[in-house]
C-alpha positions as CSV (number, residue, x, y, z in Angstrom):
1,X,67.1,65.1,76.5
2,X,63.8,66.1,74.9
3,X,62.9,62.9,74.5
4,X,62.7,61.9,77.8
5,X,61.2,65.1,78.7
6,X,58.1,64.1,76.3
7,X,57.9,60.6,77.1
8,X,57.6,61.7,81.2
9,X,54.7,64.6,80.2
10,X,53.3,61.6,78.4
11,X,53.9,58.9,80.8
12,X,55.4,55.2,80.2
13,X,55.6,52.3,81.9
14,X,58.2,49.7,82.4
15,X,57.1,46.4,81.8
16,X,59.2,42.6,82.4
17,X,57.3,40.4,79.6
18,X,57.9,36.7,80.8
19,X,57.4,34.0,78.5
20,X,59.7,31.9,75.4
21,X,58.5,33.8,73.1
22,X,59.3,37.6,74.0
23,X,61.6,37.9,71.1
24,X,58.8,37.4,68.8
25,X,56.4,39.5,71.1
26,X,59.0,42.4,70.4
27,X,59.5,41.8,67.0
28,X,55.7,41.9,66.2
29,X,55.5,45.4,68.7
30,X,58.1,47.4,66.6
31,X,56.3,46.1,63.6
32,X,53.2,47.2,64.3
33,X,54.8,51.1,65.0
34,X,54.9,50.3,69.1
35,X,57.3,52.7,70.3
36,X,59.7,50.5,72.5
37,X,62.7,51.5,74.3
38,X,65.7,50.0,77.0
39,X,64.8,46.7,76.2
40,X,67.1,44.3,78.5
41,X,66.9,41.0,79.1
42,X,66.3,40.2,82.9
43,X,66.8,36.7,82.9
44,X,65.9,33.5,81.3
45,X,62.8,34.0,79.0
46,X,62.3,37.6,80.4
47,X,62.7,41.0,78.8
48,X,62.3,44.0,80.2
49,X,60.9,47.2,78.1
50,X,59.7,50.3,78.1
51,X,56.4,51.8,76.8
52,X,54.4,54.3,76.3
53,X,51.3,54.0,78.8
54,X,48.7,54.2,76.2
55,X,50.1,51.3,74.1
56,X,50.1,49.4,76.8
57,X,46.5,48.4,76.8
58,X,47.1,47.6,72.7
59,X,49.6,44.9,73.9
60,X,46.9,42.4,74.8
61,X,46.4,41.1,71.5
62,X,50.0,40.2,70.8
63,X,49.9,38.3,74.3
64,X,47.5,35.9,73.7
65,X,49.1,35.0,70.3
66,X,52.1,34.7,71.6
67,X,51.4,33.3,75.1
68,X,53.4,35.5,76.6
69,X,52.5,37.3,80.3
70,X,53.7,40.6,81.1
71,X,54.5,42.1,84.2
72,X,54.1,45.7,85.3
73,X,57.5,47.2,87.2
74,X,57.2,50.4,87.6
75,X,54.8,53.4,86.2
76,X,56.4,56.6,85.3
77,X,55.5,60.5,84.1
78,X,53.3,63.2,84.8
79,X,49.6,61.4,84.6
80,X,50.5,58.4,86.9
81,X,52.1,61.4,89.5
82,X,48.8,63.4,88.8
83,X,46.5,60.5,89.4
84,X,48.8,59.6,92.8
85,X,48.6,63.2,93.7
86,X,44.7,63.4,93.2
87,X,44.4,60.8,95.6
88,X,46.4,62.6,98.3
89,X,44.6,65.9,98.1
90,X,45.8,66.4,101.7
91,X,49.7,66.3,100.8
92,X,49.1,68.3,98.0
93,X,46.9,71.2,99.6
94,X,50.2,71.3,102.0
95,X,52.9,71.7,99.7
96,X,50.7,74.0,98.3
97,X,50.5,76.0,101.8
98,X,54.4,75.4,102.9
99,X,55.3,77.3,99.4
100,X,52.7,79.8,100.4
101,X,54.0,79.9,103.6
102,X,57.4,80.0,102.7
103,X,56.8,83.0,100.2
104,X,54.7,84.6,103.1
105,X,57.8,84.8,105.2
106,X,60.7,85.6,102.4
107,X,58.4,88.7,102.5
108,X,60.1,89.8,106.2
109,X,63.2,90.8,107.6
110,X,64.3,88.4,109.8
111,X,67.8,89.6,110.0
112,X,70.1,92.9,110.4
113,X,73.2,93.0,110.4
114,X,76.2,96.2,110.7
115,X,79.3,95.9,109.3
116,X,82.3,98.9,108.8
117,X,82.1,100.2,111.9
118,X,84.5,100.7,114.0
119,X,83.8,103.5,116.6
120,X,80.8,104.0,116.1
121,X,78.4,101.4,118.4
122,X,76.2,98.9,116.4
123,X,73.6,99.1,118.6
124,X,73.3,102.9,117.7
125,X,73.4,102.2,114.0
126,X,70.3,99.5,114.7
127,X,68.4,102.0,117.1
128,X,68.9,104.6,113.6
129,X,67.8,102.2,111.0
130,X,64.5,101.5,113.3
131,X,63.7,104.9,113.3
132,X,63.6,105.2,109.5
133,X,61.7,101.3,109.1
134,X,64.0,99.3,109.0
135,X,64.3,96.6,112.1
136,X,63.9,92.7,112.3
137,X,60.4,91.2,111.1
138,X,59.1,94.4,109.4
139,X,57.5,93.6,106.6
140,X,59.7,94.4,103.3
141,X,56.8,96.3,101.2
142,X,56.7,98.8,104.2
143,X,60.1,99.5,103.9
144,X,61.6,102.8,102.4
145,X,63.7,102.3,98.8
146,X,67.4,101.1,100.2
147,X,68.7,104.4,98.0
148,X,66.5,106.4,100.6
149,X,67.6,104.2,103.7
150,X,70.8,105.0,103.0
151,X,70.6,108.8,102.7
152,X,68.1,109.3,105.8
153,X,71.0,106.7,108.2
154,X,74.4,109.0,106.8
155,X,72.1,112.2,107.8
156,X,71.4,110.2,111.3
157,X,74.8,108.9,112.2
158,X,77.7,111.6,112.8
159,X,80.7,110.6,111.5
160,X,80.0,108.9,109.0
161,X,81.2,109.8,105.1
162,X,79.1,106.8,103.3
163,X,76.3,104.2,104.5
164,X,74.9,101.6,102.3
165,X,72.2,99.4,102.6
166,X,71.8,96.2,100.9
167,X,69.2,93.8,100.9
168,X,69.7,90.1,100.6
169,X,66.4,87.9,100.8
170,X,65.5,87.8,104.4
171,X,68.5,89.6,105.5
172,X,69.9,93.1,105.5
173,X,73.2,94.7,105.8
174,X,74.4,98.1,106.8
175,X,77.3,99.1,105.8
176,X,79.4,101.9,107.2
177,X,82.5,104.1,106.1
178,X,83.2,106.3,109.1
179,X,84.7,109.7,108.0
180,X,88.7,109.9,108.6
181,X,89.6,111.8,111.6
182,X,92.8,113.4,112.3
183,X,95.4,111.2,114.1
184,X,95.5,112.6,117.8
185,X,98.7,112.7,119.3
186,X,99.1,111.5,122.6
187,X,100.0,114.2,125.1
188,X,103.2,114.2,125.8
189,X,104.3,115.6,129.7
190,X,107.7,116.1,131.4
191,X,108.5,112.6,133.0
192,X,111.3,110.4,134.4
193,X,111.5,107.2,134.4
194,X,111.6,104.8,137.5
195,X,112.2,101.3,138.3
196,X,108.3,99.5,138.8
197,X,110.4,96.3,140.8
198,X,113.4,95.5,143.1
199,X,115.9,94.2,141.1
200,X,119.5,94.6,139.8
201,X,120.2,96.8,136.7
202,X,122.0,94.9,133.2
203,X,121.4,97.3,131.0
204,X,120.0,101.0,130.3
205,X,120.2,103.1,127.2
206,X,118.9,106.3,127.4
207,X,117.8,108.0,124.3
208,X,117.0,111.5,126.0
209,X,117.3,112.4,130.0
210,X,119.9,111.5,132.3
211,X,120.8,108.1,133.6
212,X,121.3,107.8,137.0
213,X,122.0,103.9,137.7
214,X,124.6,101.6,135.7
215,X,124.6,97.7,135.2
216,X,125.1,95.9,138.2
217,X,123.1,98.4,140.9
218,X,120.3,97.5,142.6
219,X,117.8,99.9,142.3
220,X,114.1,99.3,144.6
221,X,110.6,100.2,143.5
222,X,110.2,103.7,142.6
223,X,113.7,104.9,142.3
224,X,114.6,107.0,139.2
225,X,116.6,105.1,136.9
226,X,116.3,108.0,133.8
227,X,116.0,111.3,134.8
228,X,113.9,114.2,132.9
229,X,116.0,116.7,134.7
230,X,119.0,118.5,132.8
231,X,121.6,120.5,134.0
232,X,122.3,122.4,137.8
233,X,120.0,124.3,139.9
234,X,121.0,127.3,137.5
235,X,120.5,126.5,134.3
236,X,118.2,123.6,134.5
237,X,115.4,122.1,131.9
238,X,112.8,119.5,132.2
239,X,112.7,117.0,128.9
240,X,110.4,113.6,128.1
241,X,112.8,111.2,129.7
242,X,113.3,108.1,127.0
243,X,114.8,104.6,126.7
244,X,114.7,101.7,128.0
245,X,116.4,99.7,131.6
246,X,116.5,95.7,132.1
247,X,116.7,94.0,134.9
248,X,116.7,90.6,137.3
249,X,113.6,90.6,139.2
250,X,112.9,87.5,141.8
251,X,109.8,85.8,141.2
252,X,108.7,82.6,143.9
253,X,105.9,80.3,142.6
254,X,104.4,78.4,144.4
255,X,103.4,75.0,142.4
256,X,100.3,72.0,143.0
257,X,100.1,69.8,141.0
258,X,97.3,66.2,141.2
259,X,99.0,63.3,140.2
260,X,95.7,62.3,138.6
261,X,94.9,64.1,135.7
262,X,91.3,64.4,134.9
263,X,90.0,65.0,131.1
264,X,87.4,64.0,128.4
265,X,87.5,61.7,125.1
266,X,85.1,60.6,122.8
267,X,84.3,57.2,122.2
268,X,83.4,56.9,118.8
269,X,79.4,56.7,119.4
270,X,77.5,59.2,118.2
271,X,73.5,60.2,117.2
272,X,72.4,63.2,114.9
273,X,69.2,65.1,115.6
274,X,67.5,67.4,112.8
275,X,65.6,70.1,112.7
276,X,63.3,72.2,110.5
277,X,64.4,76.0,111.1
278,X,61.4,78.6,110.7
279,X,62.6,81.9,111.4
280,X,64.4,81.4,115.1
281,X,61.9,78.2,115.8
282,X,63.4,74.8,115.8
283,X,60.9,72.2,114.7
284,X,62.8,68.1,115.8
285,X,62.0,65.8,113.0
286,X,64.6,63.1,113.5
287,X,66.6,61.6,116.1
288,X,63.7,61.6,118.3
289,X,64.3,58.7,121.5
290,X,66.5,58.4,124.3
291,X,70.5,58.9,124.3
292,X,72.4,55.4,124.7
293,X,75.3,58.0,126.5
294,X,75.4,60.4,129.2
295,X,78.0,62.5,128.5
296,X,78.4,64.0,125.1
297,X,79.5,67.2,123.1
298,X,77.7,68.8,120.7
299,X,78.7,70.1,117.3
300,X,75.8,72.3,115.6
301,X,75.4,72.4,111.6
302,X,72.7,74.9,109.9
303,X,72.0,75.1,106.7
304,X,69.5,78.3,105.3
305,X,67.6,77.5,102.2
306,X,68.5,80.3,99.3
307,X,67.2,81.0,96.1
308,X,69.5,82.7,94.4
309,X,71.1,85.5,96.1
310,X,67.5,85.6,98.3
311,X,68.0,83.7,101.5
312,X,64.8,82.6,103.3
313,X,64.0,82.3,106.5
314,X,64.0,78.3,106.3
315,X,66.4,76.3,106.9
316,X,68.1,73.0,108.5
317,X,69.9,72.6,111.1
318,X,72.0,68.8,112.5
319,X,73.6,68.2,115.5
320,X,75.6,65.6,116.0
321,X,76.1,64.3,119.5
322,X,79.4,62.8,120.0
323,X,79.4,60.4,122.7
324,X,82.2,61.5,125.6
325,X,83.5,59.8,129.2
326,X,85.9,61.2,131.1
327,X,89.4,59.3,131.9
328,X,91.5,59.7,134.8
329,X,95.5,59.0,134.1
330,X,97.7,58.5,137.0
331,X,101.0,60.3,136.3
332,X,104.7,59.9,138.7
333,X,106.2,62.6,140.3
334,X,108.9,63.5,138.2
335,X,106.0,63.8,135.5
336,X,103.7,66.3,137.3
337,X,106.9,68.2,138.5
338,X,107.7,68.4,135.1
339,X,104.3,69.7,133.9
340,X,104.0,72.0,137.0
341,X,107.7,73.6,136.3
342,X,106.5,74.5,133.1
343,X,103.1,75.8,133.6
344,X,105.1,78.4,136.2
345,X,108.1,79.2,133.5
346,X,104.9,79.6,131.2
347,X,103.3,82.4,133.9
348,X,106.4,83.9,135.2
349,X,107.2,84.7,131.0
350,X,103.6,86.1,130.9
351,X,104.0,88.6,134.1
352,X,107.3,89.7,132.7
353,X,106.2,91.3,129.4
354,X,108.2,91.6,126.1
355,X,111.5,90.0,125.8
356,X,111.5,89.2,129.6
357,X,113.6,85.7,130.1
358,X,114.3,83.2,132.6
359,X,117.9,83.6,133.7
360,X,117.8,81.1,136.7
361,X,115.6,78.7,138.3
362,X,116.1,76.9,141.8
363,X,113.3,74.6,143.6
364,X,113.6,75.6,147.2
365,X,110.8,73.5,148.7
366,X,109.7,69.9,147.0
367,X,107.6,67.1,148.4
368,X,104.7,64.7,147.3
369,X,101.5,64.2,149.5
370,X,97.8,64.0,150.0
371,X,98.1,63.3,145.5
372,X,100.0,66.2,144.6
373,X,103.6,67.5,144.2
374,X,104.3,70.3,145.8
375,X,106.8,72.7,145.0
376,X,108.4,76.4,145.5
377,X,110.7,77.7,142.7
378,X,112.9,80.8,143.2
379,X,113.2,82.3,139.8
380,X,115.3,85.0,138.8
381,X,114.1,86.8,135.1
382,X,115.5,89.4,133.1
383,X,112.6,91.9,132.4
384,X,112.5,96.1,131.1
385,X,111.7,97.4,135.3
386,X,111.0,101.2,133.9
387,X,108.1,103.1,134.1
388,X,106.9,106.6,133.8
389,X,106.3,109.2,136.7
390,X,105.2,112.5,135.7
391,X,107.7,115.7,136.9
392,X,105.7,117.9,138.9
393,X,107.0,121.5,138.8
394,X,107.0,123.7,141.9
395,X,104.4,126.0,142.2
396,X,101.8,123.6,140.0
């Protein structure tokens, strides 16, 4: 590996020797101390060799003696690169300016992120950081060091047990650990459990309080199911009623399903646009021209340049545009009916809450007209029907 590096620094050329005496030319060159390597036969009376640039001109006498000719295939190494760069001064200056711009841009804070906060608002933390000199587009040499920032932010922000500031390139992360607060127990006042809907009770379980209904009892919305009042008028106590009551509730769903379903699908065509991203600005570098399709979905992919742990404010944005088209599918009435019923069942169970189940369903009305299926469906659903009702004492 070291010899390859030395060869590149000194410079070398890749030659093709043409002539019947190619082997004789190579033997004479080696005998005279020429450094040759990577010798390959490339065709009839053709041999490829690599030779240091300074020795290439010394081959002329041997070429005359052997009657061979040479063709330069490529020039490699630092001397040739330097000569090429010297002819492209504008490119060299641009490269230097680009590196300088990268260094300049990396000396700013481009993004401030907050992690770990739960009850403390992110904006409140960012406002406190700004007052301490930490905010986007701030010049990093003007910022206080991270330890001082951590102390100042913890002092400003109430309810924190620790605040850390981590600087990674152009991004600063404020990590917050909130102080533990004693668990606040909810205030529980005396209450009844009442029916939240008209229903027929199927199951009742009173953990605390007095049940007032039995299974198979019809109840109206607001009827007391489990009372929090115990005893009689003489010896009476009020408790927090607790337990659960299930009942059969009735729903009527009106369903409307189009027979023609419209959806999007990909055609397989695509086009990619690439952008050079500097900070929050993007410069398009490829993918110009009019799109060969009208409908498309954009899938972005952003890559940020990084040196070790430092993220530079420079990167690439690749947008892949996937061509799509709107497809219409004609359904049979039976299929549309099934689709509508499935959606109605899902909606009913969502409204019924946890542990709700459909006991029965009956189609009350069904018709197909104007390209749609219309239905009216009656559902019987078993669900929790209780809800809390505070007990107001007389005189309060």
